[in-house]
SETIKOL-919704 format. One record per residue (C-alpha): residue number from 0; x, y, z. Coordinates in nm, 3 decimals, decimal comma. Layout:
# SETIKOL-919704
  num        x        y        z
  NUM        X        Y        Z
...
//
This chain:
# SETIKOL-919704
  num        x        y        z
    0   10,662   10,675   12,597
    1   10,463   10,934   12,692
    2   10,080   10,933   12,605
    3    9,981   11,229   12,396
    4    9,707   11,423   12,554
    5    9,430   11,649   12,410
    6    9,430   11,476   12,063
    7    9,148   11,622   11,853
    8    8,828   11,381   11,880
    9    8,841   11,295   11,514
   10    9,169   11,140   11,524
   11    9,168   10,936   11,856
   12    9,042   10,629   11,720
   13    9,311   10,631   11,444
   14    9,593   10,722   11,676
   15    9,527   10,421   11,885
   16    9,582   10,210   11,589
   17    9,893   10,424   11,438
   18   10,060   10,379   11,786
   19   10,078   10,011   11,736
   20   10,276   10,071   11,423
   21   10,497   10,342   11,512
   22   10,457   10,492   11,870
   23   10,703   10,779   11,853
   24   10,598   10,912   11,524
   25   10,233   10,884   11,597
   26   10,269   11,087   11,911
   27   10,493   11,368   11,709
   28   10,224   11,348   11,440
   29    9,934   11,397   11,670
   30   10,080   11,688   11,877
   31   10,097   11,883   11,546
   32    9,745   11,825   11,465
   33    9,700   12,120   11,704
   34    9,985   12,356   11,570
   35    9,976   12,577   11,274
   36   10,275   12,736   11,120
   37   10,391   13,001   11,355
   38   10,635   13,176   11,106
   39   10,385   13,199   10,843
   40   10,075   13,285   11,059
   41   10,247   13,578   11,225
   42   10,384   13,692   10,874
   43   10,021   13,703   10,727
   44    9,889   13,885   11,051
   45   10,161   14,136   11,017
   46   10,098   14,182   10,620
   47    9,739   14,249   10,697
   48    9,783   14,540   10,956
   49   10,074   14,672   10,768
   50    9,903   14,795   10,467
   51   10,167   15,074   10,355
   52   10,363   14,856   10,139
   53   10,342   14,523    9,976
   54   10,573   14,350   10,206
   55   10,534   14,004   10,071
   56   10,579   14,087    9,696
   57   10,895   14,282    9,820
   58   11,009   13,984   10,016
   59   10,952   13,728    9,725
   60   11,147   13,964    9,469
   61   11,432   14,132    9,694
   62   11,430   13,891   10,003
   63   11,578   14,031   10,321
   64   11,759   14,313   10,144
   65   11,418   14,458   10,062
   66   11,249   14,422   10,406
   67   11,446   14,668   10,636
   68   11,156   14,843   10,732
   69   10,906   14,549   10,723
   70   10,742   14,423   11,036
   71   10,973   14,172   11,256
   72   10,722   13,878   11,160
   73   10,804   13,926   10,784
   74   11,156   13,942   10,824
   75   11,154   13,619   11,038
   76   10,973   13,431   10,761
   77   11,196   13,542   10,501
   78   11,514   13,470   10,722
   79   11,397   13,122   10,757
   80   11,335   13,081   10,378
   81   11,675   13,217   10,285
   82   11,867   13,019   10,551
   83   11,969   12,698   10,309
   84   11,971   12,389   10,530
   85   12,309   12,209   10,569
   86   12,161   11,906   10,388
   87   12,060   12,066   10,082
   88   12,285   12,087    9,772
   89   12,139   12,220    9,478
   90   12,378   12,019    9,205
   91   12,293   11,706    9,387
   92   11,900   11,775    9,283
   93   11,964   11,754    8,888
   94   11,923   11,360    8,896
   95   11,584   11,390    9,016
   96   11,495   11,684    8,804
   97   11,617   11,494    8,496
   98   11,395   11,169    8,623
   99   11,090   11,390    8,683
  100   11,093   11,555    8,354
  101   11,178   11,217    8,182
  102   10,851   11,058    8,335
  103   10,637   11,362    8,395
  104   10,324   11,229    8,216
  105   10,335   10,942    8,459
  106   10,423   11,123    8,748
  107   10,135   11,381    8,680
  108    9,909   11,078    8,638
  109   10,022   10,932    9,005
  110   10,007   11,272    9,136
  111    9,655   11,343    9,047
  112    9,493   10,998    9,069
  113    9,672   10,884    9,342
  114    9,876   11,120    9,610
  115    9,641   11,418    9,548
  116    9,320   11,212    9,589
  117    9,454   11,049    9,899
  118    9,572   11,361   10,049
  119    9,260   11,585    9,961
  120    9,041   11,284   10,109
  121    9,144   11,386   10,467
  122    9,029   11,693   10,668
  123    9,267   11,895   10,471
  124    8,960   11,924   10,215
  125    8,725   12,035   10,505
  126    8,983   12,320   10,575
  127    8,967   12,427   10,232
  128    8,616   12,433   10,215
  129    8,517   12,575   10,545
  130    8,729   12,898   10,486
  131    8,451   13,015   10,268
  132    8,684   13,029    9,945
  133    8,512   12,738    9,752
  134    8,491   12,860    9,421
  135    8,679   12,601    9,182
  136    8,875   12,453    9,469
  137    8,948   12,109    9,286
  138    9,028   12,292    8,965
  139    9,280   12,566    9,158
  140    9,431   12,303    9,380
  141    9,500   12,072    9,072
  142    9,659   12,362    8,885
  143    9,851   12,517    9,182
  144    9,990   12,198    9,284
  145   10,106   12,098    8,939
  146   10,281   12,460    8,902
  147   10,484   12,369    9,216
  148   10,592   12,061    9,043
  149   10,685   12,234    8,736
  150   10,892   12,481    8,926
  151   11,048   12,282    9,182
  152   11,190   12,037    8,936
  153   11,357   12,276    8,718
  154   11,732   12,319    8,783
  155   11,794   12,590    9,029
  156   11,414   12,628    9,104
  157   11,443   12,605    9,490
  158   11,727   12,844    9,482
  159   11,670   13,175    9,666
  160   11,438   13,390    9,408
  161   11,394   13,082    9,171
  162   11,051   13,015    9,074
  163   10,998   12,721    9,276
  164   11,131   12,903    9,588
  165   10,900   13,173    9,527
  166   10,596   12,912    9,453
  167   10,671   12,717    9,794
  168   10,649   13,045    9,984
  169   10,323   13,175    9,827
  170   10,142   12,833    9,886
  171   10,313   12,858   10,253
  172   10,137   13,211   10,307
  173    9,830   13,087   10,123
  174    9,780   12,839   10,349
  175    9,841   13,078   10,657
  176    9,581   13,288   10,505
  177    9,321   12,997   10,478
  178    9,425   12,885   10,842
  179    9,334   13,237   10,975
  180    8,986   13,259   10,767
  181    8,893   12,877   10,871
  182    8,957   12,949   11,233
  183    8,741   13,244   11,254
  184    8,443   13,033   11,095
  185    8,175   12,919   11,321
  186    8,180   12,608   11,107
  187    8,510   12,480   11,232
  188    8,519   12,249   11,550
  189    8,865   12,296   11,714
  190    8,814   12,023   11,964
  191    8,706   11,760   11,679
  192    8,951   11,880   11,419
  193    9,231   12,052   11,578
  194    9,396   12,332   11,373
  195    9,276   12,379   11,022
  196    9,567   12,300   10,784
  197    9,770   12,177   11,082
  198   10,157   12,140   11,085
  199   10,071   11,762   11,056
  200    9,862   11,798   10,771
  201   10,115   12,005   10,559
  202   10,367   11,728   10,660
  203   10,116   11,460   10,556
  204   10,082   11,649   10,232
  205   10,463   11,675   10,164
  206   10,492   11,301   10,231
  207   10,204   11,234    9,988
  208   10,396   11,432    9,713
  209   10,741   11,282    9,777
  210   10,783   10,928    9,917
  211   10,410   10,828    9,824
  212   10,445   10,976    9,494
  213   10,749   10,773    9,419
  214   10,556   10,450    9,517
  215   10,276   10,530    9,293
  216   10,483   10,597    8,996
  217   10,653   10,284    9,047
  218   10,319   10,099    9,040
  219   10,262   10,279    8,717
  220   10,606   10,143    8,566
  221   10,844   10,416    8,657
  222   11,187   10,283    8,719
  223   11,461   10,522    8,872
  224   11,778   10,471    8,992
  225   11,876   10,501    9,354
  226   12,059   10,831    9,304
  227   11,754   10,965    9,095
  228   11,513   10,870    9,380
  229   11,761   11,025    9,657
  230   11,751   11,346    9,437
  231   11,379   11,351    9,423
  232   11,332   11,310    9,797
  233   11,613   11,601    9,841
  234   11,391   11,823    9,637
  235   11,080   11,748    9,836
  236   11,255   11,787   10,182
  237   11,359   12,109   10,049
  238   11,008   12,191    9,940
  239   10,873   12,087   10,266
  240   11,139   12,307   10,446
  241   11,001   12,594   10,267
  242   10,621   12,529   10,298
  243   10,654   12,511   10,668
  244   10,690   12,145   10,737
  245   10,833   12,139   11,107
  246   11,178   11,971   11,095
  247   11,087   11,691   11,332
  248   10,803   11,573   11,068
  249   11,030   11,648   10,738
  250   11,123   11,305   10,594
  251   11,512   11,256   10,537
  252   11,444   10,998   10,288
  253   11,192   10,794   10,100
  254   11,113   10,545   10,370
  255   11,045   10,803   10,648
  256   10,800   10,969   10,398
  257   10,638   10,657   10,331
  258   10,602   10,565   10,696
  259   10,485   10,906   10,804
  260   10,223   10,897   10,516
  261   10,109   10,557   10,658
  262   10,063   10,692   11,009
  263    9,881   11,024   10,894
  264    9,657   10,801   10,679
  265    9,582   10,555   10,978
  266    9,491   10,846   11,204
  267    9,243   11,015   10,971
  268    8,872   10,963   11,016
  269    8,688   10,826   10,717
  270    8,625   11,070   10,434
  271    8,331   11,328   10,490
  272    8,155   11,527   10,225
  273    8,418   11,780   10,176
  274    8,666   11,499   10,087
  275    8,428   11,324    9,848
  276    8,369   11,662    9,676
  277    8,716   11,744    9,643
  278    8,847   11,424    9,543
  279    8,613   11,359    9,274
  280    8,654   11,732    9,164
  281    8,995   11,666    9,104
  282    8,944   11,369    8,866
  283    8,660   11,566    8,673
  284    8,870   11,875    8,644
  285    9,181   11,713    8,508
  286    9,052   11,683    8,151
  287    8,955   12,050    8,122
  288    9,283   12,198    8,281
  289    9,448   12,011    8,009
  290    9,250   12,183    7,755
  291    9,023   11,882    7,646
  292    8,710   12,055    7,487
  293    8,573   11,758    7,320
  294    8,266   11,620    7,562
  295    8,310   11,245    7,465
  296    8,677   11,265    7,487
  297    8,675   11,427    7,817
  298    8,437   11,149    7,969
  299    8,668   10,903    7,818
  300    8,959   11,068    8,017
  301    8,787   11,111    8,324
  302    8,686   10,736    8,307
  303    9,067   10,617    8,260
  304    9,142   10,857    8,550
  305    8,890   10,674    8,797
  306    9,030   10,354    8,678
  307    9,397   10,448    8,750
  308    9,294   10,594    9,063
  309    9,094   10,287    9,219
  310    9,407   10,080    9,117
  311    9,631   10,346    9,294
  312    9,439   10,403    9,638
  313    9,255   10,076    9,641
  314    8,895    9,975    9,651
  315    8,798   10,069   10,017
  316    8,923   10,435    9,984
  317    8,769   10,455    9,655
  318    8,430   10,336    9,764
  319    8,445   10,559   10,052
  320    8,504   10,850    9,789
  321    8,195   10,729    9,597
  322    8,415   10,659    9,270
  323    8,251   10,466    9,016
  324    8,323   10,104    8,971
  325    8,597   10,047    8,711
  326    8,872    9,776    8,624
  327    9,165    9,963    8,807
  328    9,390    9,681    8,804
  329    9,351    9,622    8,444
  330    9,412    9,963    8,371
  331    9,729    9,963    8,581
  332    9,882    9,648    8,404
  333    9,840    9,803    8,064
  334   10,006   10,122    8,157
  335   10,290    9,933    8,325
  336   10,336    9,727    8,018
  337   10,350   10,050    7,790
  338   10,585   10,222    8,027
  339   10,824    9,926    8,030
  340   10,815    9,928    7,626
  341   10,868   10,304    7,642
  342   11,165   10,269    7,887
  343   11,354   10,039    7,667
  344   11,318   10,270    7,363
  345   11,423   10,582    7,573
  346   11,721   10,399    7,693
  347   11,845   10,271    7,353
  348   11,734   10,551    7,118
  349   11,868   10,895    7,204
  350   11,647   11,096    6,971
  351   11,323   10,936    7,082
  352   11,417   11,027    7,442
  353   11,480   11,366    7,364
  354   11,181   11,461    7,171
  355   10,958   11,254    7,454
  356   11,097   11,494    7,723
  357   11,015   11,806    7,505
  358   10,681   11,682    7,453
  359   10,607   11,600    7,816
  360   10,764   11,910    7,940
  361   10,532   12,124    7,706
  362   10,247   11,935    7,827
  363   10,322   11,998    8,184
  364   10,375   12,386    8,152
  365   10,012   12,372    7,991
  366    9,877   12,206    8,271
  367   10,048   12,387    8,524
  368    9,984   12,767    8,404
  369    9,661   12,737    8,191
  370    9,401   12,961    8,368
  371    9,585   13,008    8,685
  372    9,652   13,364    8,817
  373   10,004   13,321    8,991
  374   10,017   13,691    9,107
  375    9,941   13,852    9,453
  376    9,666   14,074    9,377
  377    9,561   14,357    9,593
  378    9,262   14,267    9,801
  379    9,125   14,316   10,154
  380    9,455   14,309   10,322
  381    9,745   14,447   10,118
  382    9,921   14,119   10,089
  383    9,624   13,877   10,105
  384    9,730   13,571    9,896
  385    9,485   13,396    9,643
  386    9,308   13,095    9,801
//
């Protein structure tokens, strides 16, 4: 098998270890560390120079039909977004939608305390912060990803002009905008870190939020049927397609997603200050995003989240992120026992299940949209997206 050359310096030690686990996948992943998203990058550059019309807004609302006079790069991006892959069938996603909304509270806990923390402890965090758009990065990332979850798991959400379809494209274009800003920064070291928000890192994030999220939810006691797991993965496969994950790094099923996550995690250098700041910010911002105003209750919830996170991500990574010492495994055991009891009630008492789903759905909407501007405001460039 051909040795990969020109691997960014920060990933070389990890690459040597990852090749021992899966040489082919490690080499594919390494090649993409220096690649961005050609379609989205070109579209953002074209939108910045074609200021006479808000082309991105038009594309999101009207698709290709409204882009007849738009720059070719924008038409190419929306042609890709409206070309439904052969493997995606909307009706087959319904079991995944039902499973997610029936367990959204635990999926959110696994999402925030597990998958997001693991993803943002990587050099992904350095790209977000080096772009110069620091602001409330942790809170914004939390709400933005929550909104993506809420939209893609609604029936029909990933169909053309569906809200999940639009949100996935907004995030893809936001990544392209941040990639442009970061690449211009004198603080970004391309030789050491590769391309900011590289194609490999976007694929890693998709794996973290699909197969890894299923694994973490299982640890919290969420039990899904095989059909539900397959539908869950189809939803994230389509979301990955829309957010720009290259086909050769887009997992087809849960096992592939978990393997890609392992390879990506092995190749990452130890967490640096940006990852430490963003990971801790995610934990601390979650109660505020949920609308918890009482300081004592907020501190209690933060302690619980740290306990869940330490149990999910393991002591080594938690210590590297400077997480406080907690009894993480005790917390997970209590949650699993509660969820198993809850599962019995849901399966045998229909009214309980319906009321529980409605309450969790309302909570998910509150967490996703509270305080988040989801529009595309006028800015320095006509179609600049919010960071």
